[in-house]
C-alpha positions in Angstrom: 120.1 124.7 -73.3 117.3 122.5 -72.0 119.3 119.6 -70.7 121.0 119.8 -67.3 124.7 120.5 -67.4 127.4 118.2 -66.4 128.8 118.6 -62.9 132.6 119.1 -62.9 134.4 118.7 -59.6 137.5 121.0 -59.4 140.0 118.4 -58.2 143.1 119.4 -56.2 142.9 123.2 -56.1 146.8 123.5 -56.0 147.1 121.5 -59.3 146.3 122.4 -62.9 142.6 121.7 -62.4 141.5 125.3 -62.1 143.5 126.4 -65.1 142.3 123.6 -67.4 138.7 124.1 -66.3 138.8 127.7 -67.3 140.4 126.8 -70.6 137.8 124.1 -71.2 135.0 126.6 -70.7 136.5 129.0 -73.2 136.7 126.1 -75.8 133.2 124.9 -75.2 131.2 128.0 -74.2 129.8 128.6 -77.7 128.5 125.1 -78.5 128.8 123.2 -75.3 128.5 120.7 -73.7 127.5 122.8 -70.8 129.0 122.1 -67.4 129.0 123.7 -63.9 132.0 123.6 -61.7 131.7 122.3 -58.1 134.5 124.0 -56.3 136.0 127.2 -54.9 135.2 130.2 -57.1 138.1 132.3 -55.7 140.6 129.6 -56.7 139.1 129.5 -60.2 139.2 133.3 -60.5 142.9 133.3 -59.4 143.8 130.8 -62.1 142.2 132.8 -64.9 143.4 136.0 -66.5 139.8 137.4 -66.4 139.6 136.8 -62.7 136.1 137.1 -61.2 134.7 138.4 -64.6 135.1 134.8 -65.8 132.6 133.4 -63.3 128.9 133.2 -62.4 128.1 131.8 -59.0 125.0 129.6 -59.3 122.8 127.7 -56.9 121.5 125.0 -59.3 121.5 123.5 -62.7 118.9 125.9 -64.3 121.1 128.9 -63.6 124.1 127.1 -64.7 122.7 126.1 -68.1 121.4 129.6 -68.7 124.7 131.2 -67.8 127.1 128.9 -69.6 127.5 130.8 -72.9 128.4 134.0 -71.0 130.3 132.9 -67.9 131.7 129.8 -66.2 129.0 128.6 -63.8 130.4 127.7 -60.3 128.6 126.0 -57.5 130.7 127.8 -55.0 132.1 125.7 -52.1 135.0 127.6 -50.6 138.1 125.5 -49.7 138.4 127.0 -46.2 142.3 126.9 -46.4 144.8 129.0 -48.3 145.6 127.6 -51.8 149.0 128.0 -53.4 149.5 126.7 -56.9 151.9 123.8 -57.0 151.8 123.2 -53.2 149.3 120.5 -52.2 147.9 120.9 -48.7 146.0 118.2 -46.7 144.0 121.1 -45.2 142.2 121.3 -48.5 141.3 117.6 -48.5 137.9 118.0 -46.9 136.9 120.5 -49.6 138.2 118.3 -52.4 136.2 115.3 -51.1 133.1 117.5 -50.6 133.3 118.7 -54.2 133.2 115.2 -55.4 130.4 114.2 -53.1 128.3 117.2 -54.3 128.9 116.5 -58.0 127.8 112.9 -57.5 124.7 114.0 -55.5 123.8 116.4 -58.4 124.1 113.6 -60.9 122.2 111.1 -58.7 119.3 113.5 -58.3 119.2 114.3 -62.1 120.3 117.9 -61.6 123.4 117.1 -63.6 123.7 114.8 -66.7 126.9 113.2 -65.4 130.1 113.9 -63.5 133.4 115.0 -64.8 136.3 115.0 -62.3 139.4 117.1 -62.5 142.5 115.4 -61.2 143.1 114.8 -57.5 146.3 114.1 -55.7 146.1 111.0 -53.4 148.9 111.8 -51.0 147.3 114.9 -49.5 144.0 113.1 -49.2 145.6 110.1 -47.5 147.3 112.5 -45.1 143.9 113.8 -44.2 142.4 110.3 -43.7 141.0 109.4 -47.1 140.7 105.7 -47.2 140.0 104.9 -50.9 142.6 104.0 -53.5 141.4 106.6 -55.9 138.4 108.4 -57.5 137.0 105.3 -59.0 136.6 103.4 -55.8 135.2 106.5 -54.0 132.6 107.1 -56.7 131.5 103.5 -56.4 130.8 103.9 -52.7 129.0 107.3 -53.2 126.7 105.8 -55.8 125.8 102.8 -53.6 127.9 100.2 -55.4 128.5 96.7 -54.1 132.1 96.6 -52.5 132.5 93.0 -53.8 131.7 94.2 -57.3 133.8 97.3 -58.0 133.3 99.5 -61.1 135.4 99.1 -64.2 138.1 101.6 -65.3 138.2 102.2 -69.0 140.8 104.3 -70.8 140.0 105.6 -74.3 142.0 107.4 -77.0 141.8 107.4 -80.7 140.6 104.0 -81.7 141.7 102.2 -78.5 139.8 101.3 -75.4 141.3 99.4 -72.5 139.8 98.2 -69.3 141.6 97.0 -66.2 141.3 93.7 -64.3 143.4 95.2 -61.5 143.8 98.9 -60.8 145.8 100.6 -58.1 147.8 97.8 -56.6 151.5 97.0 -56.6 152.8 95.1 -59.6 154.1 92.4 -57.3 150.5 91.7 -56.3 148.9 91.5 -59.7 149.2 87.8 -60.4 147.7 86.9 -57.0 144.9 89.3 -57.5 143.7 87.9 -60.8 140.5 85.9 -60.5 138.3 84.0 -63.0 135.0 85.4 -61.8 136.3 89.0 -61.5 137.7 89.0 -65.1 134.4 87.6 -66.4 132.4 90.3 -64.6 134.7 93.1 -65.9 134.3 91.8 -69.4 130.5 91.6 -69.1 130.3 95.2 -67.7 132.5 96.3 -70.6 130.5 94.5 -73.3 127.2 96.0 -72.0 128.8 99.5 -71.8 130.1 99.3 -75.4 126.5 98.7 -76.5 124.7 101.2 -74.3 127.3 104.0 -73.9 129.3 103.7 -77.1 126.7 102.5 -79.6 128.6 99.3 -80.7 125.9 96.7 -81.5 128.1 93.6 -81.3 131.2 94.4 -79.2 134.4 92.4 -79.7 136.7 92.0 -76.7 140.4 91.1 -76.8 141.9 89.5 -73.7 145.5 90.5 -72.9 147.9 87.9 -71.5 149.7 88.7 -68.2 153.0 87.0 -69.0 155.5 87.5 -71.8 154.5 85.6 -75.0 151.2 84.6 -73.4 153.1 82.5 -70.8 154.7 80.2 -73.5 152.3 77.3 -72.7 153.1 77.6 -69.0 156.9 78.0 -69.2 156.7 81.7 -68.3 153.7 81.5 -66.0 150.4 79.7 -65.7 147.9 82.5 -65.2 146.9 82.3 -68.8 146.2 78.6 -68.5 144.5 78.6 -65.1 142.7 81.9 -65.0 142.6 84.1 -68.1 141.8 81.5 -70.8 139.1 79.8 -68.7 137.5 83.3 -68.2 137.5 83.9 -71.9 135.8 80.5 -72.5 133.2 81.3 -69.9 132.5 84.6 -71.6 132.1 83.0 -75.0 129.7 80.5 -73.5 127.7 83.5 -72.2 127.6 85.0 -75.7 130.3 87.6 -75.3 132.7 87.8 -78.3 136.0 87.5 -76.5 139.4 86.3 -77.7 141.7 83.9 -75.8 144.6 85.7 -74.0 146.9 87.3 -76.5 150.5 88.5 -75.9 150.4 92.2 -75.0 153.4 93.1 -77.1 151.5 92.4 -80.3 148.0 93.6 -79.2 148.1 97.4 -79.7 149.4 98.1 -83.1 147.0 99.5 -85.7 146.2 96.3 -87.5 145.5 94.5 -84.2 143.3 97.3 -83.0 141.0 96.9 -86.0 140.0 93.4 -84.7 138.5 94.4 -81.4 136.5 97.2 -79.7 138.2 97.0 -76.2 141.0 95.1 -74.5 140.7 93.6 -71.0 144.1 94.3 -69.5 145.6 92.6 -66.5 147.2 95.6 -64.8 147.4 99.4 -64.7 150.4 100.2 -67.0 149.5 97.5 -69.5 146.3 99.4 -70.1 147.5 103.0 -69.8 150.8 103.0 -71.7 149.3 102.2 -75.1 146.5 104.7 -74.6 148.9 107.5 -73.7 151.3 106.5 -76.5 148.4 106.9 -79.0 147.2 110.3 -77.7 148.9 111.6 -74.6 146.9 114.8 -74.5 143.5 113.5 -75.5 143.0 110.3 -73.5 139.9 109.9 -71.3 139.2 107.8 -68.2 135.6 106.5 -68.1 134.1 104.6 -65.2 131.9 101.7 -66.3 129.4 100.0 -64.0 128.2 103.1 -62.1 124.6 104.3 -62.1 125.8 107.7 -63.2 128.0 108.9 -66.1 131.6 109.7 -65.0 134.6 110.7 -67.1 137.9 112.4 -66.3 141.1 113.5 -68.0 143.7 110.8 -68.3 146.4 112.7 -66.5 147.4 113.9 -63.0 147.4 117.1 -61.1 150.6 118.6 -62.7 151.9 120.4 -59.5 155.2 121.1 -61.4 153.5 123.4 -63.9 150.5 124.6 -61.8 150.0 128.4 -61.9 152.3 128.9 -64.8 149.7 129.0 -67.6 151.3 125.9 -69.4 148.6 123.2 -68.8 146.7 121.9 -71.8 143.0 121.2 -71.5 142.7 118.7 -74.3 142.0 115.7 -72.2 139.5 117.5 -70.0 137.7 118.8 -73.0 137.6 115.3 -74.5 136.3 113.9 -71.1 133.5 116.6 -71.1 132.5 115.7 -74.6 132.5 112.0 -74.0 130.5 112.3 -70.8 127.9 114.3 -72.7 127.7 111.7 -75.6 127.3 108.9 -73.1 124.5 110.8 -71.3 122.7 111.3 -74.6 123.0 107.6 -75.4 121.5 106.8 -72.0 118.5 108.9 -73.0 119.7 112.3 -71.9 120.0 111.5 -68.2 122.9 110.8 -65.9 121.3 107.7 -64.3 121.7 104.3 -65.9 118.6 102.5 -67.0 
């Protein structure tokens, strides 16, 4: 394999990350895409029936690409604290953060084609002083993003793509957080990504309403009138094919999905529930607006089943494949043009 592998950060070592990473390698070892894990080799070995025989410790991308068909390549960075499956520990937080930082560094330098992130648990990280709402915001900082122009979170499954106008904030704060310029920027980033990363020549965006029945002409809320519809008009004036705000309860059935390529959603669950209903096991989280490719499985750490051999790797495998396809569309490199 001539192309650099993807860099896969291990996520919370007490979660299902180690198990699904091993399962993803078994599924992909013959045909790829190739990836190297950035994480603790001993934790990975403990999560796999083959133990240490599964692994090959590597120091760089060339070794990783050469080894992938025969062993799971690991850029070994020991956790430095005991790991017990199903029991998150803030003592592991520095290692988890370091794995993400290293994966991003590899992608930024061109030693990896992109980054795939296994799930993290925010509570142990917060207990250790982590100050970001989640992966997406942390990756934006690591890649030199503008804090006033955060990246865009896209969820994808089957024939549905959704992007979020607000991400990890309480539902009670969503209406106050909606902003005309922010919605316009998110839609612009999405439209460009649909062309560059997904090969859609003329992207069609649908705008989701915030309130029931689209606000009923203001009777059930004025966000559609004062913020969302004006943003849609601005986008159309810029040449972006975008609908006016449409009631979310009629936006996600099969016939509706045929009329657009992505939906701009106003809050977290409005975007994630339909994606997970369509394909709970195969959904992928893609970060748009970064200078590197980043994808992740659309699920959490699964502490309740960690260490029991029950976790499914479908979503991680889909994320690896999607990251590889996007990197190829960008010309085979992790960095954006």
